[in-house]
C-alpha positions in Angstrom: -24.7 19.3 -11.6 -22.3 18.2 -9.1 -22.0 18.5 -5.4 -20.4 21.9 -4.5 -18.6 20.4 -1.4 -15.9 17.7 -1.1 -14.0 15.7 1.7 -10.8 15.5 1.5 -8.2 14.2 4.0 -4.7 15.8 5.2 -1.7 13.2 4.9 1.5 15.4 5.1 2.9 17.9 7.7 3.0 20.9 5.0 0.8 22.8 6.3 1.3 22.4 10.2 0.5 24.2 12.6 -2.8 25.2 10.6 -3.5 21.5 9.0 -2.0 18.0 10.9 -2.3 14.6 9.3 -5.5 12.9 10.2 -7.4 16.2 9.8 -10.5 16.4 7.1 -11.3 19.4 5.1 -14.7 20.5 3.5 -13.7 22.2 0.4 -15.6 24.1 -2.0 -15.5 23.3 -5.4 -18.5 25.1 -7.1 -21.1 23.9 -9.2 -19.7 24.1 -12.4 -17.0 22.3 -14.0 -14.1 24.1 -15.7 -15.3 27.5 -14.2 -12.4 29.1 -11.7 -12.6 29.2 -8.0 -12.7 32.2 -6.5 -9.4 32.7 -4.2 -8.0 35.3 -2.1 -4.6 35.7 -1.0 -4.4 33.6 2.3 -7.1 31.2 1.6 -6.1 27.7 1.8 -6.6 25.8 -1.4 -7.0 22.5 -3.2 -4.7 22.4 -6.2 -3.5 19.9 -8.8 0.5 19.6 -8.8 1.5 21.0 -12.1 4.0 18.3 -13.0 1.6 15.3 -11.6 -2.0 16.2 -12.1 -3.0 13.1 -10.4 -1.8 14.4 -7.4 -3.7 16.8 -5.4 -2.1 19.6 -2.8 -3.3 21.8 0.2 -1.2 25.0 0.2 -1.9 28.9 0.9 -3.0 30.9 -2.1 -0.3 33.4 -0.9 -0.3 35.8 -3.8 -1.9 36.5 -7.2 0.8 36.4 -10.1 0.5 36.6 -14.0 -0.6 33.4 -15.1 -1.9 32.2 -11.9 -1.4 31.8 -7.9 1.9 31.7 -5.9 1.0 28.5 -3.7 3.0 28.3 -0.3 3.8 25.4 2.3 3.2 27.1 5.8 5.7 24.3 7.2 8.9 25.3 5.2 11.1 22.8 7.2 8.6 19.6 6.5 10.6 19.9 2.5 6.8 20.3 1.1 6.5 21.1 -2.6 4.8 24.5 -3.1 5.7 27.0 -6.1 9.4 27.4 -4.6 9.8 23.9 -6.5 7.3 24.2 -9.2 6.3 28.3 -10.2 2.9 29.6 -10.3 0.1 27.4 -10.6 -2.4 28.1 -13.2 -5.9 29.0 -12.2 -7.2 25.9 -14.0 -5.1 23.7 -11.4 -7.3 25.2 -8.2 -9.6 22.7 -7.7 -11.3 23.9 -4.7 -11.2 26.3 -1.7 -10.9 24.8 2.1 -13.8 26.0 4.3 -13.7 24.3 7.1 -11.4 21.7 8.8 -12.6 18.9 11.1 -11.1 16.0 13.1 -12.4 14.0 16.2 -12.3 17.0 18.6 -14.6 18.9 16.1 -15.0 21.8 13.5 -12.9 24.6 13.2 -13.2 27.4 11.0 -10.3 28.2 8.6 -9.5 31.6 7.6 
């Protein structure tokens, strides 16, 4: 069994103002590999880029679509890659759900 929690660093500006470069995220990835992560619209998720599976993305799960999730960046002027670029993301590519953000100033919950 693996640890269900995971720590991820934010390195780009695509999710500002909710997340900033230098923020750290505590992410729920579940206890069973291969089992889909439960996600609700509006939650922040960690997903693998559909065309580059080695690249992890943090995006907002905007809405459920046939075949997966429409993932959106909060900061469109940042030129971020999201579902406008690569389309719907399959459930198997959603690898975690963001539980909270922390940085030097302390913890903050994510809703």
